[in-house]
N, C-alpha and C positions, 0 to 999 in steps of 0.2 A: 738240849745242849746249853751249856753255860755261855756267859758273855765272852769268855776267852776259851779257845780250844788249845789243848796241849798238843802241839804239833812237833814232830821231829823233822828237821830240815836236813836232807842228805842228798848226795849225788845219786841219780838214777843209774841202774845197771841194765844190762840187756834183759835180765829176768823181769824187770819192771815194765818193759815196753808194751805188753798187751794191755795192761791197765792204764798206762799213760796214753796209749793210742786212743782209747775211748774218750779220754779228756781232750786230747788234741783234736779229735774229730768234732767234739762239741764246740771247742774253741773256733774251729774253722766254720762251723755252721753259724756261729754268732756273727761272723763276717760274711754271711750269705753264700757260703760255698755249699755245694751239694754234699750230703753225707757220703763218706768213703772211709770206712774203718780199715779195710784192707790196705788202701793206699796210704792212710795215716800210719799204720803199723810199719809198712815197708819204708816210708820216708824216715821215720824216727829211728828204726833199727839201722838203716844205712848211715844216717848222720852220726849216730853214736859209735857204731862199729868202725867207721872210717876216721873217727876223731874230729869230725867237722863241726860238732856242736857239743855243748855241755848242757845236760838236762838236770835240773834240780827239782826235787819233789818235796812236798809237805805230807807227812804221814800222820794220820790221827787214828789211834788204835792200830788196826791192821789194814786200813783203807788209805789209798792215796787221795788226798783231798784237793790237791792242786799241784801245778808244775810251772816251771819257767824254763825257757830254752834260750841259750846264749850262743852267738856265733862270733868267731874272731874277726877282727879287722885291724887296720893300722892307720896311724896318722903319718903321712909323708912329711908334713911340715915339722913335727916334733920328733919323728922317727921313733914313735912309741906304739905299743899295742893298745887297741881299744877292744871292748866287747859290746856287741849289739844284743840287747835284751829284746829278742824278737817276739817272744810269746810269753804271756802270763795268763794263767787261767785257774780259777778256783771253782769247784763244784758249788752249785747253788746252795745246797744245805750247809755249806761251811763258810759262806760269805758273812761279812761283818763280824768275824771272830779274830781278826788279826792275821789270818793265813797269808793274804796277799803281801802285807808288810813283812812278814817273816820270810817269804820267798824273795822279796826284794833285798832283804838283809843278807840272805844266803848268796844271792847273785853278787852283791857288792863285796862280800867277803871273798868269794871266789876270784873276782876280777882283781881285787887288791892283792891277794896272795899270788896271782899270776903276773903281777908287776905292771898291770895296765894303767894307762893314763886316765881313762874315763870309761864310764858305762853309759851307753846310749839306749834310749827307748823312744818309740813314737807312739802316739795315741790318736785314735780317731777323734776329731773335734767334737763329735756328738756323744762320745763316751765320757760323759762328765764325771761319772763315778771313778773310772780308772784314772783320768787326768788329775782329779783331786787327790787320789792316792799317791800318784807320782810326785806331785808338788808337796804334799804333806811329808813324804819320805825325804825330800830334799833335792829332787831333780829340778833343774832350772829350765824353764821353757825358753827355747831359742828365739831370740829376737834379732840376732845379728846376721843370720844366714837364711836363705831360702833353700829348701830341699826340693829337688826335681827328680822325676823318674822318667825313663824312656822305655815304653813298652816294646818288647821284642816279640813280634807275632811269629807263630810257627811258619807261616807262609813266607816270611821275609827271607829266610835262607834254608837251604837243605844241607844235610851232612856232606853231600858230594861237592858242594860249591866251594871253590877256593876263596880265600880272602884276597881281594884285589885292593891293594893300596895304591892310591893315585899319588905319584911323586909331585912334590911342590915345585913351582917354578923358581929358578935361581936367578 
């Protein structure tokens, strides 16, 4: 392979999902999840079919070399759409060829054309290669906000439980 790969960046279709699911499963395993190709395929097909995400692929020859998946969100303060670039993965054989940057550009083009205010991505602090790519591309590491997450465990609620809202004192 040459120093640069000729990649076609395009939106994934439902017909691409089997090949993308294999990459998605490898991506999940990178983050220490158990292999689950069938679950990966189901998850991706459902997201794309329901219009809940946009998947963009990099195709080299007739092979999908990498993908990114974006999820919509909004800023309440500015009342504008945001896109969360949740997943970015390039097959090992295609790394260091500019595929990741091409996928980021495809995602940025999509978000811009969709009228979004910003594109968000988060990276594991120990994934230095990915973080360097994001910063080289132009993403700005957040220093003004802390991001928190609240894990919702399956045992916390069951489908038959009602939501009980406690009224505030007046």
